[in-house]
C-alpha positions in Angstrom: 93.8 153.8 60.8 90.2 153.4 59.9 86.9 153.3 61.8 85.1 151.0 59.5 86.4 148.1 57.4 86.7 148.8 53.7 84.0 147.5 51.6 81.1 148.6 49.4 80.4 152.3 49.4 77.5 153.4 51.6 75.0 155.3 49.5 74.1 158.8 50.7 70.9 159.3 52.7 68.8 162.2 53.9 67.4 160.8 57.1 68.0 162.0 60.6 66.3 161.5 64.0 65.2 165.2 63.9 62.9 164.4 60.9 61.8 160.9 61.9 58.5 160.0 63.3 58.3 158.7 66.9 58.0 155.1 65.6 60.9 155.5 63.2 63.1 157.1 65.9 62.3 154.3 68.4 63.5 151.7 65.9 67.0 153.3 65.9 67.9 152.8 69.5 67.5 150.9 72.7 64.6 151.8 75.0 65.7 151.9 78.6 63.3 152.6 81.5 65.1 154.1 84.5 62.9 154.0 87.6 63.4 156.4 90.5 60.6 155.2 92.7 59.9 152.6 95.4 58.5 149.2 94.6 55.0 150.1 95.7 55.0 152.7 92.9 56.3 150.6 90.0 55.4 147.0 90.7 52.0 147.2 88.9 53.5 149.2 86.1 56.2 146.7 85.1 54.0 144.1 83.5 52.6 146.8 81.2 55.8 148.4 80.1 58.3 145.5 80.2 57.3 144.1 76.8 57.9 147.5 75.2 61.4 148.2 76.7 64.8 146.6 76.1 66.1 147.2 79.6 64.8 148.3 83.1 67.2 150.0 85.5 66.4 150.7 89.1 69.5 152.4 90.4 68.3 152.6 94.0 67.0 149.1 94.3 68.1 147.4 97.5 69.2 150.7 99.1 67.9 151.8 102.5 65.7 154.9 102.6 68.5 157.2 103.7 70.8 155.8 100.9 68.0 156.3 98.4 67.5 159.9 99.4 71.2 160.6 99.3 71.5 159.0 95.8 
């Protein structure tokens, strides 16, 4: 029972996210923008940030105001 296939040995390394610069840290993951605001608040922001993010999530999109507030 193994987690990774057998193959060449992975050399040791001394790098962690805690010592990485912001640019290096961003290269290691997916950038997700989660918006908790109404369309009027984010519609002009999207064209500026969309090229820099991998995914945009709007969990309350399409909900009525009461549903959004309850969310």
